[in-house]
C-alpha positions as CSV (number, residue, x, y, z in Angstrom):
1,M,-80.7,37.1,-26.7
2,G,-81.0,37.6,-30.4
3,S,-80.7,35.7,-33.6
4,S,-77.9,34.9,-36.2
5,A,-76.1,34.3,-39.6
6,S,-74.7,32.4,-42.8
7,R,-72.8,32.1,-46.0
8,S,-73.9,29.8,-48.8
9,R,-74.1,26.0,-49.3
10,R,-72.7,23.8,-46.6
11,R,-73.7,20.3,-46.1
12,G,-77.2,20.0,-44.6
13,I,-78.3,23.6,-45.1
14,V,-80.8,24.3,-47.8
15,S,-79.1,26.7,-50.2
16,R,-81.8,29.2,-51.0
17,P,-82.4,32.9,-50.1
18,V,-83.8,33.4,-46.6
19,L,-87.5,34.2,-46.9
20,P,-88.8,37.4,-45.3
21,L,-89.6,36.4,-41.7
22,A,-93.3,37.3,-42.1
23,A,-93.6,34.6,-44.8
24,A,-92.4,31.9,-42.4
25,L,-94.5,32.8,-39.4
26,L,-97.7,31.2,-38.0
27,L,-99.4,33.6,-35.7
28,A,-101.8,32.8,-33.0
29,A,-105.5,33.5,-33.8
30,G,-107.0,33.9,-30.3
31,P,-106.4,36.2,-27.4
32,V,-103.5,35.6,-25.0
33,P,-104.8,33.6,-22.0
34,A,-104.3,35.1,-18.6
35,R,-103.9,31.7,-16.9
36,S,-102.3,28.5,-18.0
37,S,-105.5,26.4,-17.8
38,P,-106.4,26.8,-21.6
39,L,-102.8,25.9,-22.5
40,L,-102.8,22.9,-20.3
41,A,-106.1,21.8,-21.9
42,A,-104.4,22.2,-25.3
43,G,-101.5,19.9,-24.3
44,A,-103.4,17.4,-22.2
45,A,-103.5,14.7,-24.9
46,A,-99.7,14.9,-25.6
47,P,-97.1,12.8,-23.6
48,A,-95.6,14.8,-20.7
49,G,-92.2,16.4,-21.5
50,G,-91.2,17.8,-24.9
51,P,-94.4,16.8,-26.8
52,R,-96.7,18.4,-24.2
53,A,-94.5,21.5,-24.1
54,V,-95.0,21.9,-27.8
55,A,-98.8,21.2,-27.7
56,A,-99.4,23.5,-24.7
57,S,-97.3,26.4,-26.0
58,R,-98.9,26.4,-29.5
59,P,-101.5,29.0,-28.5
60,L,-98.6,31.3,-27.5
61,V,-97.4,31.7,-31.1
62,G,-97.9,35.4,-31.9
63,V,-97.4,36.7,-28.4
64,R,-95.2,39.8,-28.3
65,Y,-91.5,39.8,-27.6
66,Q,-90.2,41.6,-24.6
67,L,-86.6,41.4,-23.2
68,G,-86.5,40.3,-19.6
69,P,-90.3,40.0,-19.0
70,L,-90.0,38.0,-15.8
71,G,-88.5,38.9,-12.4
72,E,-89.0,38.0,-8.8
73,G,-92.1,40.0,-8.3
74,R,-90.3,42.1,-5.7
75,G,-86.9,43.7,-4.9
76,P,-84.5,44.8,-7.7
77,D,-86.6,43.1,-10.5
78,P,-90.3,43.4,-9.6
79,D,-91.5,42.0,-12.9
80,P,-93.9,39.0,-12.3
81,R,-92.5,35.5,-11.9
82,F,-95.1,34.2,-14.3
83,R,-96.9,35.7,-17.2
84,L,-98.2,34.7,-20.6
85,D,-98.5,38.0,-22.5
86,A,-94.8,38.6,-23.3
87,F,-91.6,36.5,-23.7
88,D,-88.0,36.6,-24.6
89,C,-86.3,33.5,-26.0
90,V,-85.2,32.1,-22.6
91,T,-88.5,32.8,-20.8
92,F,-90.4,31.3,-23.6
93,V,-88.4,28.0,-23.5
94,E,-88.7,28.0,-19.7
95,T,-92.5,28.5,-19.8
96,A,-93.0,25.9,-22.5
97,L,-91.0,23.3,-20.4
98,A,-93.1,24.2,-17.3
99,L,-96.3,23.7,-19.3
100,G,-94.9,20.3,-20.4
101,A,-94.8,19.1,-16.8
102,G,-97.6,20.8,-14.9
103,A,-101.2,19.8,-14.7
104,T,-102.4,22.9,-12.9
105,D,-101.6,26.5,-12.8
106,D,-99.9,26.1,-9.5
107,E,-97.8,23.2,-10.8
108,V,-96.7,25.3,-13.9
109,R,-95.6,28.1,-11.7
110,R,-93.6,25.8,-9.4
111,A,-92.0,24.2,-12.4
112,L,-91.1,27.6,-13.8
113,D,-89.5,28.7,-10.6
114,D,-87.4,25.5,-10.5
115,L,-86.3,26.0,-14.1
116,R,-85.3,29.6,-13.5
117,Y,-83.5,29.5,-10.1
118,G,-80.9,27.5,-8.2
119,T,-82.5,27.0,-4.8
120,A,-83.9,30.4,-3.9
121,I,-86.3,32.9,-5.7
122,D,-83.6,35.6,-5.7
123,L,-82.1,37.7,-8.5
124,A,-78.6,36.5,-7.4
125,D,-79.6,32.8,-7.7
126,R,-81.4,33.2,-11.1
127,D,-80.0,31.3,-14.1
128,H,-78.8,34.4,-16.0
129,E,-76.2,32.8,-18.3
130,V,-77.2,29.7,-20.3
131,L,-74.0,27.8,-20.7
132,S,-72.6,28.2,-17.2
133,Q,-75.9,28.3,-15.2
134,W,-79.1,27.3,-17.1
135,I,-77.8,24.2,-18.8
136,P,-75.8,22.6,-16.0
137,R,-78.4,23.3,-13.3
138,N,-81.4,22.1,-15.4
139,Q,-79.4,19.1,-16.6
140,E,-78.7,18.1,-13.0
141,K,-82.3,18.6,-12.0
142,G,-83.4,16.4,-14.9
143,W,-85.4,19.0,-16.9
144,I,-83.2,18.5,-20.0
145,R,-80.9,15.7,-21.4
146,P,-78.1,16.5,-23.8
147,I,-78.5,14.6,-27.1
148,S,-76.2,16.4,-29.6
149,R,-73.8,13.5,-29.7
150,E,-76.6,11.0,-30.0
151,L,-77.7,12.9,-33.1
152,A,-74.4,13.9,-34.8
153,G,-71.9,11.3,-33.5
154,A,-68.3,12.1,-34.6
155,D,-69.5,15.4,-36.1
156,T,-70.3,16.7,-32.7
157,V,-68.1,19.5,-31.4
158,E,-67.6,20.8,-27.9
159,A,-68.3,24.5,-27.1
160,A,-66.5,25.6,-24.0
161,T,-66.2,28.8,-22.0
162,V,-63.8,29.6,-19.1
163,Y,-64.9,32.2,-16.6
164,D,-62.5,33.5,-14.0
165,R,-62.4,36.6,-11.8
166,E,-60.2,38.5,-14.2
167,R,-62.6,37.9,-17.1
168,W,-65.6,39.0,-15.1
169,A,-63.8,42.1,-14.0
170,T,-62.9,42.9,-17.6
171,L,-66.5,42.3,-18.7
172,A,-67.8,44.5,-15.9
173,A,-65.4,47.3,-16.9
174,R,-66.9,47.1,-20.4
175,G,-70.4,47.4,-18.9
176,H,-71.2,43.6,-19.3
177,R,-72.3,41.8,-16.1
178,L,-74.9,39.4,-14.7
179,T,-77.3,41.9,-13.2
180,G,-77.8,41.5,-9.5
181,V,-75.2,38.7,-9.1
182,P,-72.5,39.6,-6.5
183,D,-68.9,38.9,-7.5
184,S,-68.7,36.0,-5.0
185,R,-71.5,34.2,-6.8
186,L,-70.4,34.7,-10.4
187,P,-69.9,31.4,-12.2
188,V,-66.2,30.5,-12.2
189,G,-64.6,27.5,-14.0
190,R,-64.8,25.8,-17.4
191,F,-68.3,25.2,-18.8
192,A,-68.9,23.2,-21.9
193,T,-71.8,21.7,-24.0
194,E,-71.9,19.5,-27.0
195,V,-73.0,21.0,-30.3
196,V,-74.4,19.8,-33.6
197,P,-72.5,21.9,-36.2
198,A,-74.7,23.8,-38.6
199,A,-73.3,21.8,-41.5
200,A,-74.4,18.6,-39.9
201,L,-78.0,19.7,-39.0
202,G,-79.5,18.5,-42.4
203,A,-78.3,15.0,-41.7
204,V,-79.8,14.8,-38.2
205,E,-82.9,16.9,-38.7
206,A,-85.3,14.0,-39.1
207,R,-84.2,12.6,-35.7
208,L,-84.7,15.8,-33.7
209,P,-87.4,14.9,-31.2
210,E,-90.6,16.9,-30.7
211,G,-90.1,19.5,-28.0
212,A,-86.3,19.4,-27.9
213,V,-84.6,22.6,-26.8
214,V,-82.1,24.1,-29.1
215,W,-79.6,26.7,-28.1
216,V,-77.7,28.8,-30.7
217,V,-74.0,28.6,-29.9
218,R,-71.5,31.1,-31.4
219,E,-67.7,31.4,-31.6
220,E,-66.0,32.2,-28.2
221,R,-65.3,35.9,-27.7
222,L,-63.6,36.9,-24.4
223,D,-65.2,40.3,-24.6
224,Q,-68.7,38.8,-24.7
225,V,-70.6,37.4,-21.7
226,T,-72.0,34.4,-23.5
227,R,-71.5,32.0,-26.4
228,I,-75.3,31.3,-26.4
229,T,-77.3,34.0,-28.1
230,H,-80.7,32.5,-28.8
231,G,-82.9,29.4,-28.2
232,G,-86.2,27.7,-29.1
233,L,-88.3,24.6,-29.1
234,V,-88.3,22.0,-31.9
235,V,-91.8,21.4,-33.5
236,V,-92.6,18.6,-35.8
237,K,-95.1,19.5,-38.6
238,G,-95.8,17.3,-41.6
239,G,-92.6,15.4,-41.0
240,R,-90.5,18.5,-41.0
241,R,-88.7,20.2,-38.1
242,W,-89.6,23.8,-37.3
243,V,-88.3,26.0,-34.4
244,R,-90.8,27.9,-32.2
245,H,-89.1,30.8,-30.5
246,A,-89.5,34.3,-29.2
247,S,-87.9,36.4,-32.0
248,A,-86.3,39.8,-31.4
249,S,-86.0,40.4,-35.2
250,P,-87.3,43.9,-35.9
251,N,-89.9,42.5,-38.4
252,A,-91.2,39.9,-35.9
253,M,-90.9,40.8,-32.2
254,R,-93.1,38.0,-31.2
255,V,-93.2,34.2,-30.7
256,V,-92.9,32.7,-34.2
257,E,-92.4,29.3,-35.9
258,E,-90.0,28.8,-38.9
259,P,-88.5,25.8,-40.6
260,L,-85.2,24.6,-39.0
261,A,-83.1,25.4,-42.1
262,T,-84.6,29.0,-42.2
263,F,-84.0,29.4,-38.5
264,V,-80.4,28.3,-38.8
265,E,-79.8,30.5,-41.9
266,R,-81.3,33.5,-40.1
267,Q,-79.0,32.9,-37.1
268,R,-76.0,33.0,-39.4
269,L,-77.0,36.2,-41.0
270,A,-78.0,38.0,-37.7
271,S,-74.4,38.5,-36.5
272,S,-70.8,38.8,-37.7
273,R,-69.9,36.4,-34.9
274,P,-69.5,33.0,-36.5
275,L,-72.2,30.3,-35.7
276,T,-70.8,27.1,-34.1
277,G,-74.1,25.3,-34.3
278,L,-77.0,24.1,-32.1
279,A,-76.7,22.5,-28.6
280,V,-79.7,20.1,-28.5
281,F,-81.5,18.8,-25.4
282,A,-84.3,16.4,-25.1
283,V,-87.1,17.2,-22.6
284,P,-88.1,14.2,-20.5
285,D,-91.2,13.6,-18.5
286,N,-90.5,15.6,-15.4
287,R,-93.6,15.1,-13.4
288,A,-91.7,13.2,-10.7
289,R,-89.4,16.2,-10.3
290,L,-92.3,18.5,-10.1
291,A,-94.1,16.4,-7.5
292,A,-91.1,16.5,-5.3
293,L,-90.8,20.3,-5.3
294,P,-91.9,22.3,-2.2
295,P,-95.1,24.4,-2.3
296,L,-95.1,27.5,-4.3
297,E,-93.1,30.3,-2.6
298,P,-95.2,33.4,-2.1
């Protein structure tokens, strides 16, 4: 997943030139930890959920970007199920949420598996697409709670996608498919999420909770697999909202932080596909969910 784009002055967006990304980044000073213990120590004082996800993932700022760094540790995608030395935007969000719930390395790994899969550690059961798989599954499990309408009220818009067998066949013919997912298990139906339009973000920014997950939503295109092209974590610093995310921008390619307005403006400019806005989700205290999970699968 990549970034995005903009025009000029719309309500709520700071009308100024986008700064070079390097000027907006805060890079981690220390080495990348091999285990989650130092991160858990960094987040121990913060409330579980979103605030702890922010505190525990702070040492990961500066870690390199890599598309698809996680796998099942076996089979078609033998990449490790857990790592801290590389992220893409989705795996960074997932790892941060797992750190926000777990108290031990084992718990973080169990949480991460639960965030990434339906019921089995299997490529076909992984949450590949955000709108039709990641959001509804993790909302049902309680990892996230939609708050776009709480924030934007009547300004909220619905972003929907309809998948059917014909659309998946057309996408496959174009070389777009959910890798490793058999046709019988492709998501089919209408999937929707509520979105804060970009023009309304300035008015709601001060109420974005620490550790909220934001997904970048774009205009529907039937020749594209997804409407959601990027995501990150809301960070509160000095009363301002920033977004911490794994950036694929050529002059970044690492986990970065940038002010919300800069993040949104960059998303506008990164694609000719119009930006709908941000789907916003609070991250509750999920320790009860974690405690109920089965032992870590080998």
